[in-house]
C-alpha distance (Angstrom), angle and dihedral (degrees) to the residues before:
residue distance angle dihedral
M1 . . .
T2 3.81 . .
N3 3.82 122.1 .
D4 3.84 89.3 -115.2
R5 3.81 88.8 57.6
R6 3.82 91.8 48.6
I7 3.80 91.3 50.8
D8 3.81 91.2 48.8
D9 3.80 89.6 50.4
I10 3.81 94.0 48.0
R11 3.83 89.9 46.2
H12 3.89 89.3 52.8
L13 3.87 91.5 48.8
I14 3.83 91.0 51.0
E15 3.75 95.8 43.5
D16 3.88 98.0 41.3
P17 3.87 109.7 3.7
F18 3.82 93.7 159.2
G19 3.89 98.8 38.0
D20 3.82 91.7 111.1
R21 3.84 93.3 49.5
G22 3.89 95.0 78.3
L23 3.83 93.6 -110.1
T24 3.74 122.0 153.1
P25 3.87 115.9 -113.9
R26 3.77 91.1 -100.9
Q27 3.78 93.2 46.0
A28 3.91 89.7 51.5
A29 3.82 88.1 49.8
V30 3.79 90.9 53.4
A31 3.74 93.0 41.6
R32 3.85 91.0 52.0
L33 3.73 91.9 51.7
A34 3.71 92.3 48.1
A35 3.75 90.7 49.1
F36 3.85 88.1 58.7
G37 3.74 91.7 52.2
Y38 3.85 103.7 -95.3
T39 3.74 116.4 155.0
T40 3.78 122.1 -131.5
D41 3.83 90.5 -100.8
E42 3.87 90.7 49.8
I43 3.77 92.0 48.5
A44 3.75 92.0 52.0
A45 3.80 91.4 50.0
E46 3.80 94.3 46.4
L47 3.78 93.5 49.6
G48 3.82 97.3 36.9
I49 3.86 93.2 -119.7
R50 3.79 132.9 126.9
R51 3.81 116.6 -92.5
A52 3.87 90.7 -118.3
G53 3.88 86.8 54.1
A54 3.86 90.4 53.1
G55 3.77 92.0 45.4
S56 3.81 90.9 50.2
H57 3.76 91.5 49.6
M58 3.81 89.2 50.3
A59 3.84 91.5 52.4
N60 3.79 92.5 49.3
I61 3.80 92.4 46.7
K62 3.80 92.6 50.3
R63 3.77 89.7 48.4
R64 3.78 93.9 47.2
I65 3.76 98.0 48.8
G66 3.85 96.8 29.9
L67 3.86 98.5 -122.9
G68 3.80 130.0 142.6
K69 3.64 130.0 -132.4
F70 3.78 96.7 -66.2
G71 3.76 96.7 25.4
L72 3.68 95.8 102.3
T73 3.79 92.8 64.4
R74 3.68 92.7 43.4
D75 3.67 92.9 50.5
L76 3.72 95.7 51.4
V77 3.87 91.9 47.4
K78 3.91 88.4 50.7
Q79 3.82 93.7 51.3
I80 3.73 91.4 48.1
Q81 3.87 91.3 49.0
E82 3.78 90.5 51.0
V83 3.77 90.4 55.3
L84 3.75 91.4 50.3
K85 3.83 93.4 54.4
């Protein structure tokens, strides 16, 4: 794999790491922020939604992609590590 291809793959993972998981655009935005360590309150503030809405999105994301509380971060790191191999 060429370096350009790896860079493109990493860019895709950073820009839309959950796009192939069947998430809505809003869920993908919430998941991306959670993967970077944002709290529910921070996600709500960043996206201009209520805290309850951010929490609801997180619950739906976890159920849809089958990850635990910290799984979003682990999943993103795992995907990036796979690209770097």
